[in-house]
N, C-alpha and C positions, 0 to 999 in steps of 0.2 A: 552578356550574350549579344551577338550581332544579329539583328532582325532583318537586315536589308540584304537584297541580292547583290553580291559583290563580284564574285569570280576569283580565279586564282591570281596571285601576285605575279606581275611580269617584271623582268629585269631588262631594261633597254640600255644597250651599250653604244655610245656615240663617240666618234673621233671628230675633233673640232680643230681646223687649222687656225693658227693665231699668228698674224703678222708681227714681226719684230720680237717674237718670243725667243729669248736666249736659249742656246743649246742646252744649258744645264737644267732648264725647265722643260725641255722636250720630253713628252711622255708623262707629264704631271697628271695624276689621276684624282678626280673629284667624284664624290657621290652626292647626289641631290635627293632629299626627301621633302615632301610638301603636303600641306592640307591634311593634317592628322584628324582634326575634329574629334578629339578624344573625349567622349562623354558617356561611354557605356553602350551606345547604340550604333554610332556611325563607323567605329573602328574596333574590331575585336582585339583583345590582348594577344591572341594567337597570331593574327596577321601582323601586328606591330612587332612581336618578337621575331617573326620570320624576316620582316624587312630589316630589322637591326642585325640579325645574323648574316643576312646576305651582304649588308653594307660592310660589316667587319671582315667578312671573308674576302672581300675585294681588296683589302689592305690599301685603303685610299690615303693619299697625301693630305687631302682636305675633305671635310664633310660640310655641306651647306644645307640649311633648312630654310624654306621659302614661305613660311607663314601659315596662319590658321591652325594653331595648336589646339584651340578649343572652339566651341560653337557659340554659346551664349555667355553663361557665367564663366569667369576665369578659374574657378575653384578646381576643376579637373587637372589643371597644369601641374599640381603637386604630385599626383599619381603618375602623370605622363613623364615627368622628369626622372622618376625612378627608373624607367625604361631607357630614356635618352642618355642617362648617365653612363650607360654601358657602351655607348658608341666609341669606336677606337679609330684614330687616324694619326698620322705622323705630325701634322702641323695644326691640328685642332679642328673644332667645330664652330661654324659661324652661322648666324641666323638673322633674318629680318621678320618683322611682324606683318600679319595680314589684316584684312578688315574685321574679321571676327575676333581678333585679339584686341580690338579697340572699342567694342560695343558698350561696355560699362565704364563709369568714371575711373575705376581702379584697375581696369583690365590691363592696360599697358604696363603700369608699374608692377603689378602682381606677376604677370607673365615674364617680364624682363628680370625681376629678382629671382624667380624660380629657375629660369634657364641659366642665369649667371651663377647661381648657387651650385650648379653641377658642371661648371667649367665651360659653358657655351657662351660665346661672345655675341651679344645682340648689337647689331649695327642699325643706327637710326640717323640717316644722312651722314654717314661716315665713310672714310677711305682708310683702309689698313693694308699692310704689306706682309702677310704671313709667310710668303715665300721669298722675301727680300724686295729690294727697291725695283726689281725688274718686272714685277707683275702686281698691279693694284687690284684689290678686292673692294668693291663699292657696295654698301648696303643702304637702300633708300627707304624712307618712310612709306607707308602704304599710299597708293595712288588716290584713294578716297579720303585720306586724312587731311585735316586742315593744313594749309600752307605747303602742299606738295609742290616742290620746285627743285628739280634735280640740277639745274644749271650752275648754281654756286658750288655744289658738291663736285660736279664733274670738272669744274674750272680749276680745282686743286691739283689735277693730275697733268703731268707733262704730256704733250701731244704725241711724244715718241714712246710713251709707256703703254704696253698692252694692259687691258683691264677687263675684269669680269664684274658684271653688275647683277646684284640680287634685288629683284623687285617683284613683289607678290603678284600684282595684277599685270598681265601681259599688255593691256592697253597702254601702259606707260611707254612701250616701245615706240609708239607714234611720237610722243614728246621727245624721246631720246634720239630721234633721227638726226638731230642737229649736232650730236656729239659722237665721238668715236666710242663704239661699244663692240668689243671683239666677241663677247658672248654675254647675253642677258639670260638669266635663269629666273623663270616665273612659275606660278601654279595657278590657283584661284578657280580655274574653269572646271576642274575634275575631268578634263578631257571631253566635256560635254555629257558625260555619264551614259547617255543612251545614244548609240551610233546607228544610223539608218544606212544600210548598204546602198551605195550609189549616191548618197547625199551627205555623209559625214554626220556631225553632231545633230541630234534631232531638232534642236531649236533652229539651227541654220537651215536644215532641210525643210522644216515646216514653213519657215519664213520665205524660202524660195518658192515652195509650192503655192503659198498664199499669194505671192506677188504675181505669179503667172496663171492664176486660176480665175474661174468665173466669180462674179461678185458674191453669189450665194455660198461658194466654198470659202471665199475670203472671210465672210462674216462668221462662218462656223469655226475657222482656224484662229480668228483674232484672239479669243481668250487664251489659247495655248501659246501664243507668241508675244503677247503684249509686254511681258515682264523680262523677256530674254535680254534686251538691251540694258537692263539694270545690272546684269551680271558683267558682261563685257560688250563692247561695240564690235570688236573684230573677232567674230567667231571662226574666221579662217585660221586664226592662230590658236585654236582651242587645245591643241596638243602637238607635240613633236617639234622639229627644227624648221625654222622659217627665216627667210631673208627679208629684213625690213629696211629698205633703203640700202645703205652700205653695211648695216649691222646684222648680226646673227641673234636670233631669239630661240630659246628652247623652252617649251612649256611642258611641265611634268603633270601627269594625270592625277597625282595625289594618292594618298592612302585611305582617307576617310571618304564617306559616301553619304549624300543626302537622299531623302526620299525622291523618287520611288526605288532607287537602286541603280545598278550598272548593267548595261547590256552591250556586249562587244567592246567594252571599254574598261579593261582590268586596271586595278590599282598598280602603282608603278614605283620601282626603285630605278634611278637613273645613274649609270656609271659613265662618266665623261673623261676622255683622255685628250689632253691638249698636245697639238703637234706644231712644231716650229715650221714656218715657211717664209 
């Protein structure tokens, strides 16, 4: 049973122009799912089944999963993969890991084996070409993991080749500004979970209010904002499509939910269509 306030599942449909995309890949359809946190509390089986049904109904060419399959222990991954095994796409499902997938010593290996066992390719600082040599798909290790360094990975790709980058934490977009990234797909933030009208994500809004308020108000707000930078630095990128330098970043709001729940920030299935230009 899901004990958290979540809201109805939302489907976001995004068209992304990609420079140098060959005509035979024009219209390529991808579905992104992220931040499952499958542990019996943060994501109900009903919502997960709905997300998978909507994904399959879109008839995607590719499905990409951008991390945080579990929350603490990796053991729920075995139940989760029973659901994920029903995902359907023409060219396969590809995944990267998130910070919660690395919490315990055996988390990475356990989760990687479970996903691989149902036909999902897990990328850890790898470049693959599921659509052929004209489009690269890059999967990076988590931004908080030891030795995060996307530069040698990106150097493997010809500068003329369009590329999609999967990276769980959107803060990595700042590091990737020195490289061509036609589209980065991230999650991690849960969209901010609680959205304040006029301010956006609560943590960003409270931080803005705190900065511009009297000292007494700042003191009161400090406990509510002190940990927000431990999640991400760039809360302006908490959800949706963003331009970061010359690159495009899309941040999925995720399916799972942390306490205290979601408000004006529904869980998300993202359908992305690539357009040649």
